[in-house]
C-alpha positions as CSV (number, residue, x, y, z in Angstrom):
1,M,9.8,-8.6,-2.1
2,N,8.1,-9.5,-5.2
3,Q,4.5,-10.6,-5.9
4,K,5.3,-14.3,-6.0
5,E,7.0,-14.1,-2.6
6,L,4.0,-12.2,-1.3
7,S,1.5,-14.8,-2.8
8,E,3.5,-17.7,-1.2
9,L,3.0,-16.1,2.3
10,K,-0.5,-15.3,1.8
11,R,-1.2,-19.0,1.0
12,R,0.1,-19.5,4.7
13,L,-3.0,-17.9,6.0
14,N,-5.3,-20.3,4.5
15,P,-7.7,-20.9,7.5
16,D,-8.2,-24.7,6.9
17,K,-4.3,-25.2,7.2
18,R,-3.9,-23.5,10.6
19,N,-0.4,-22.7,9.7
20,P,0.3,-19.7,12.1
21,S,1.1,-20.6,15.8
22,V,-0.7,-17.9,17.8
23,I,-2.6,-14.6,17.6
24,R,-2.2,-12.1,20.3
25,G,-4.5,-9.0,20.7
26,C,-4.9,-5.8,22.5
27,Y,-8.2,-3.9,22.4
28,M,-7.8,-0.1,23.2
29,T,-9.6,3.1,22.9
30,N,-8.2,6.0,20.6
31,L,-6.6,7.4,23.7
32,G,-4.3,4.3,24.1
33,E,-6.4,3.1,27.1
34,R,-6.6,-0.7,27.3
35,I,-9.9,-2.5,27.3
36,A,-9.1,-6.1,26.9
37,G,-6.1,-8.3,25.8
38,F,-5.9,-12.0,24.6
39,S,-3.6,-14.7,23.4
40,K,-5.2,-17.5,21.2
41,P,-3.4,-20.6,19.9
42,V,-4.5,-20.8,16.2
43,Y,-5.3,-24.5,16.3
44,S,-7.9,-23.8,19.1
45,L,-10.0,-21.4,17.0
46,P,-13.5,-22.4,15.5
47,L,-13.1,-22.3,11.6
48,E,-15.3,-19.4,11.3
49,E,-13.4,-17.2,13.8
50,N,-10.1,-18.4,12.2
51,E,-11.3,-17.2,8.7
52,K,-12.1,-13.8,10.1
53,Y,-8.6,-13.3,11.6
54,M,-6.8,-14.8,8.6
55,S,-8.6,-12.4,6.3
56,I,-7.5,-9.4,8.3
57,F,-3.8,-10.5,8.2
58,K,-4.1,-11.2,4.4
59,K,-5.2,-7.5,4.0
60,V,-1.7,-6.6,5.5
61,L,-0.1,-8.5,2.5
62,T,-2.4,-7.0,-0.1
63,G,-1.9,-4.0,-2.4
64,S,0.6,-2.4,-4.9
65,F,4.2,-2.0,-4.1
66,G,5.0,1.6,-3.7
67,Q,1.4,2.6,-2.8
68,S,-0.1,0.4,-0.1
69,L,2.9,-1.7,0.5
70,L,6.1,0.1,1.3
71,P,9.5,-1.4,2.1
72,V,11.2,-0.2,5.4
73,D,14.9,-0.4,5.4
74,F,17.0,-0.9,8.6
75,S,20.5,0.4,8.6
76,A,23.3,-1.9,9.8
77,Q,23.6,0.2,12.9
78,Q,19.9,-0.2,13.6
79,V,20.2,-4.0,13.2
80,M,23.1,-4.0,15.6
81,E,21.9,-1.4,18.2
82,G,18.5,0.0,17.5
83,Q,15.9,-0.5,19.9
84,E,13.1,-0.8,17.4
85,H,14.9,-3.6,15.5
86,A,15.7,-5.4,18.7
87,L,12.1,-5.4,19.9
88,L,10.8,-6.8,16.5
89,S,13.5,-9.6,16.7
90,A,12.6,-10.4,20.3
91,L,8.8,-10.8,19.3
92,R,9.8,-12.9,16.3
93,E,12.3,-15.1,18.0
94,S,10.2,-15.9,21.0
95,A,7.2,-16.6,18.9
96,L,5.3,-13.9,20.8
97,T,5.9,-15.6,24.1
98,D,8.3,-12.8,25.5
99,E,5.8,-11.0,27.8
100,D,8.1,-7.9,28.1
101,A,8.6,-7.5,24.4
102,V,4.8,-7.9,23.7
103,E,4.0,-5.3,26.4
104,Q,6.6,-2.9,24.9
105,L,4.8,-3.3,21.7
106,W,1.3,-2.5,23.0
107,Q,2.9,0.5,24.6
108,K,4.3,1.6,21.2
109,A,0.9,1.0,19.6
110,A,-0.8,3.0,22.1
111,E,1.6,5.9,21.5
112,C,1.0,5.6,17.8
113,I,-2.7,5.6,18.1
114,R,-2.7,8.6,20.5
115,S,-0.5,10.6,18.2
116,E,-2.5,9.8,15.1
117,H,-5.7,11.1,17.0
118,A,-4.3,13.9,18.8
119,H,-5.2,16.5,16.2
120,E,-8.5,15.1,15.6
121,A,-9.9,14.9,19.1
122,Q,-11.0,18.7,19.4
123,S,-13.2,17.9,22.5
124,V,-13.7,15.2,24.8
125,N,-17.0,14.2,23.1
126,E,-15.5,14.1,19.7
127,S,-12.8,11.8,21.0
128,Q,-15.2,9.5,22.5
129,K,-17.1,9.2,19.2
130,A,-13.9,8.1,17.5
131,A,-13.2,4.4,16.8
132,N,-11.5,2.0,19.2
133,Y,-8.6,0.0,17.9
134,L,-7.9,-3.9,17.9
135,V,-4.0,-4.4,17.5
136,L,-3.3,-7.9,16.4
137,L,0.0,-10.0,16.3
138,L,0.6,-13.2,14.4
139,H,3.5,-15.5,14.5
140,D,4.3,-18.1,12.0
141,G,7.1,-20.5,11.2
142,Y,7.1,-21.4,7.5
143,D,9.2,-24.5,6.8
144,V,10.3,-23.2,3.3
145,P,10.5,-26.0,0.8
146,Y,13.7,-26.2,-1.4
147,K,13.1,-25.4,-5.1
148,D,15.7,-26.3,-7.8
149,G,16.7,-24.2,-10.8
150,N,13.6,-25.0,-12.5
151,D,11.4,-23.9,-9.7
152,E,10.4,-27.5,-8.7
153,I,10.1,-28.5,-5.0
154,D,12.9,-31.1,-4.1
155,R,11.4,-32.6,-0.9
156,E,14.5,-34.5,-0.3
157,R,16.8,-31.3,0.2
158,S,16.8,-29.6,3.5
159,S,14.7,-26.5,3.9
160,T,14.8,-23.3,6.1
161,V,12.4,-22.1,8.4
162,F,11.1,-18.7,8.0
163,H,9.8,-17.2,11.1
164,Y,7.9,-14.0,10.9
165,I,5.5,-11.7,12.7
166,L,2.4,-9.8,11.2
167,M,0.8,-6.9,12.9
168,A,-2.5,-5.3,12.0
169,V,-4.2,-2.3,13.4
170,C,-8.0,-2.4,12.9
171,P,-10.7,0.2,13.7
172,V,-13.5,-1.0,15.8
173,K,-16.7,1.1,15.4
174,Q,-20.2,0.7,16.9
175,G,-22.8,-0.2,14.2
176,K,-26.5,0.7,14.2
177,D,-29.5,-1.0,15.9
178,A,-31.4,-3.1,13.6
179,L,-34.2,-5.6,13.4
180,Y,-33.4,-9.3,13.0
181,Y,-35.6,-12.3,12.3
182,L,-35.9,-15.0,15.2
183,P,-37.2,-18.3,13.5
184,A,-38.3,-19.6,16.9
185,D,-40.8,-16.8,17.2
186,Q,-41.4,-16.3,13.6
187,D,-41.0,-12.5,14.3
188,F,-38.6,-9.6,14.1
189,H,-36.8,-8.2,17.2
190,N,-34.4,-5.3,17.9
191,R,-30.8,-6.1,17.9
192,S,-28.6,-3.7,19.8
193,A,-25.6,-2.3,18.1
194,D,-22.6,-4.3,18.1
195,W,-19.0,-3.2,18.0
196,I,-17.4,-4.3,14.6
197,V,-13.9,-4.9,13.7
198,G,-13.1,-3.2,10.4
199,A,-10.3,-3.8,7.8
200,P,-6.9,-2.9,9.0
201,E,-5.7,0.7,8.4
202,T,-2.0,-0.2,8.7
203,G,0.3,-3.0,9.7
204,F,3.7,-4.8,8.8
205,L,5.5,-8.0,8.1
206,F,8.8,-8.6,9.8
207,P,11.3,-9.5,8.5
208,A,10.7,-9.3,4.7
209,F,10.7,-12.7,2.7
210,E,13.2,-12.5,0.0
211,E,14.8,-15.1,-2.1
212,R,13.0,-17.6,0.2
213,S,14.7,-16.4,3.3
214,A,14.6,-13.7,5.9
215,N,15.8,-10.3,5.2
216,I,16.3,-8.9,8.6
217,Y,17.4,-5.5,7.2
218,Q,13.9,-5.0,5.9
219,A,10.2,-4.8,6.9
220,L,7.1,-4.6,4.8
221,Y,4.7,-1.8,5.8
222,Y,1.0,-1.6,4.9
223,T,-1.2,1.3,4.6
224,K,-4.8,1.0,3.5
225,S,-4.8,4.6,2.1
226,N,-2.0,5.6,-0.3
227,G,-2.5,9.0,0.7
228,D,-2.0,8.5,4.5
229,P,1.2,6.2,5.6
230,H,0.4,6.8,9.3
231,E,3.5,8.7,10.0
232,A,3.3,8.0,13.7
233,F,3.7,4.3,13.1
234,M,6.7,4.6,10.9
235,Q,8.5,6.7,13.3
236,I,7.6,4.9,16.6
237,L,7.6,1.4,15.4
238,F,10.7,1.5,13.0
239,G,12.5,4.6,14.2
240,N,12.5,5.7,10.5
241,E,11.3,8.9,9.0
242,P,8.0,8.7,7.2
243,L,8.1,8.2,3.6
244,M,6.3,10.6,1.2
245,P,2.8,9.3,0.5
246,A,2.1,7.8,-2.8
247,V,-0.3,10.5,-3.7
248,Q,2.0,13.1,-2.8
249,Q,4.8,11.6,-4.9
250,K,2.5,11.7,-7.9
251,E,1.6,15.3,-7.3
252,T,5.1,16.4,-6.7
253,F,6.4,14.5,-9.9
254,Q,3.8,16.2,-12.0
255,A,4.6,19.5,-10.6
256,V,8.3,18.9,-11.4
257,L,7.6,18.2,-15.0
258,E,5.5,21.1,-15.4
259,E,7.8,23.6,-13.7
260,A,10.9,22.3,-15.4
261,L,9.7,22.1,-19.0
262,E,7.5,25.1,-19.1
263,E,6.5,25.8,-22.8
264,E,7.9,22.6,-23.9
265,C,5.4,20.7,-21.6
266,S,3.1,19.6,-24.4
267,I,0.2,16.8,-24.7
268,G,2.6,14.9,-26.9
269,V,5.3,14.8,-24.3
270,I,3.0,13.9,-21.5
271,Q,1.4,11.1,-23.6
272,S,4.9,9.7,-24.5
273,V,6.1,9.7,-20.9
274,H,2.7,8.1,-19.8
275,D,2.9,5.4,-22.5
276,T,6.4,4.6,-21.8
277,V,6.1,4.2,-18.0
278,C,2.9,2.1,-18.6
279,S,4.6,-0.1,-21.0
280,M,7.5,-0.7,-18.5
281,I,5.0,-1.3,-15.6
282,E,3.1,-4.0,-17.7
283,E,6.2,-5.7,-18.9
284,R,7.5,-5.9,-15.2
285,K,4.2,-7.1,-13.9
286,A,4.2,-9.9,-16.3
287,D,7.3,-11.4,-14.5
288,K,6.0,-12.4,-10.9
289,T,9.5,-13.0,-9.7
290,A,10.8,-9.4,-10.6
291,Q,11.1,-6.6,-8.0
292,P,8.8,-3.7,-8.2
293,L,9.7,-1.3,-11.0
294,N,11.3,2.1,-9.6
295,L,12.6,4.8,-11.9
296,T,15.3,7.2,-11.4
297,K,15.7,10.9,-12.7
298,G,17.9,9.5,-15.4
299,D,15.3,7.1,-16.7
300,V,12.9,10.0,-17.0
301,K,15.5,12.2,-18.4
302,T,16.1,9.7,-21.3
303,M,12.3,9.7,-21.9
304,L,12.4,13.5,-22.2
305,E,15.4,13.3,-24.6
306,S,13.6,10.9,-26.9
307,C,10.6,13.5,-26.8
308,G,12.9,16.3,-28.2
309,I,13.1,18.3,-25.0
310,S,16.0,20.5,-25.0
311,E,19.0,20.1,-22.8
312,E,18.3,23.3,-20.9
313,K,14.9,21.9,-19.9
314,Q,16.4,18.5,-19.0
315,T,18.8,20.0,-16.8
316,A,16.0,22.2,-15.1
317,F,14.2,18.8,-14.7
318,E,17.1,17.2,-13.0
319,E,17.5,20.3,-10.6
320,K,14.0,20.3,-9.5
321,Y,13.9,16.5,-9.2
322,D,16.9,16.7,-6.7
323,Q,15.1,19.5,-4.8
324,S,12.0,17.6,-4.4
325,F,13.1,13.9,-4.0
326,G,16.8,13.9,-3.5
327,S,19.7,13.2,-6.0
328,F,19.5,9.4,-5.7
329,A,15.9,9.1,-5.1
330,E,14.0,6.2,-7.0
331,L,10.3,6.6,-7.4
332,P,7.8,3.6,-7.7
333,A,6.7,3.8,-11.4
334,V,3.1,3.4,-10.2
335,N,3.5,6.7,-8.4
336,M,4.4,8.6,-11.6
337,V,1.3,7.9,-13.8
338,T,-2.0,6.2,-13.5
339,P,-1.8,3.2,-15.8
340,K,-5.4,3.0,-16.4
341,R,-6.4,6.5,-16.8
342,F,-5.5,9.3,-19.3
343,Q,-7.3,12.5,-18.7
344,V,-7.2,16.0,-20.3
345,E,-8.9,18.8,-18.4
346,T,-9.5,22.4,-19.0
347,A,-11.6,25.0,-16.7
348,S,-14.8,23.6,-18.1
349,V,-14.2,20.4,-19.9
350,S,-12.9,16.9,-18.8
351,I,-11.9,14.3,-21.4
352,K,-11.2,10.7,-20.3
353,V,-9.5,8.5,-22.9
354,D,-8.4,4.8,-22.9
355,P,-4.8,5.0,-22.2
356,A,-4.2,2.5,-25.0
357,H,-5.8,5.1,-27.4
358,S,-4.4,8.4,-26.1
359,D,-2.9,9.2,-29.5
360,L,-6.5,10.1,-30.5
361,V,-6.1,13.2,-28.5
362,Q,-4.2,16.1,-30.3
363,T,-3.9,19.8,-30.3
364,R,-4.4,22.4,-32.8
365,I,-4.2,26.1,-33.2
366,I,-7.0,27.6,-35.3
367,D,-7.4,31.2,-36.0
368,G,-5.0,31.9,-33.2
369,K,-6.9,29.8,-30.6
370,C,-5.9,26.6,-29.1
371,Y,-8.2,23.6,-29.5
372,I,-8.1,20.0,-28.1
373,M,-9.2,17.7,-30.9
374,V,-10.4,14.0,-30.4
375,L,-10.7,11.8,-33.4
376,A,-14.3,10.5,-33.4
377,D,-15.1,7.2,-35.1
378,D,-18.7,6.1,-36.3
379,N,-19.8,5.2,-32.7
380,V,-20.2,8.6,-31.1
381,R,-22.8,8.7,-28.1
382,V,-23.8,11.8,-26.2
383,N,-25.8,11.2,-22.9
384,G,-26.1,7.6,-24.1
385,V,-27.7,8.4,-27.4
386,S,-25.9,7.6,-30.6
387,V,-25.4,10.7,-32.8
388,R,-24.1,11.5,-36.2
389,I,-21.4,14.0,-37.0
390,R,-22.2,16.0,-40.2
391,E,-19.9,18.2,-42.3
């Protein structure tokens, strides 16, 4: 999926249009014990309530590909025989009316939640303090309009209907007692703590929406934290091995560069790799119809070669890349660099530089000692005070 396709689906969740057909929910404890369940036709919801639900589902379609939004691929065998894919298909094809399928999903969600919190609940009391969860399901049938080669809608041409489901898993936490104003009394009164539904921590779209049609071989998985992909959900809901978190991918890639290049790993090399990858990201981002940018070890090797890295170190990089990610692995470019940050650190000093001007940072060896040098213009401020630099 690309950003344009994602935006097209998010527009379906505009509350005043009431496009989705039904919302189903299951409220449960962090131990998977059910508290309540419901099924609500979207057309019957008050506008304010509808807005709250649609806001939650929009969150599941929000974020950066490769970080918060992760593609989940199904093999041909999973599509033909896999229980996980069969369950998702039954939910989608029945528009959430298949009670057995819905029950199975609630059971899987409860299993995921129990697994996620098993290591956190050191005692019954601690477990009881943890959040409850609201698991939400939405179905929509999108009558996809036909577009010609100029991206113009042709309403006279037949269109396809894209049936999909969205799932959102939201923590429900108890707020605090508070005073509130009651106009009738012209006075303030105590309000007991309410149970509040938070933003979703994880969720998914099935199937993926690609080239204006359904791709049943893929789902789009959402995680609020790019450092925590909620592995239990990946394994139980999709039958897939969990992906390496975005944060871990970046740390691992940095370690591979450092260990492989050794003495050839200079500021100039890291600057060059950073600038090259950032430029590629910006170029790809400008095209809303392009797929998210992924890079291979060959792409990075080409960058290293252009920096003058020796063949020996290039080979070492390839070997360590294979050991860490796999021979044919492609990494999201956004997990290789931080586009809006360039930072130089020592044990006692940290220098943050606008990535567009990272060339202002250089290294020098003076009297046998290594120095980091930053070109200073005529606008230097220290603790908010403008200072002058004298010879």
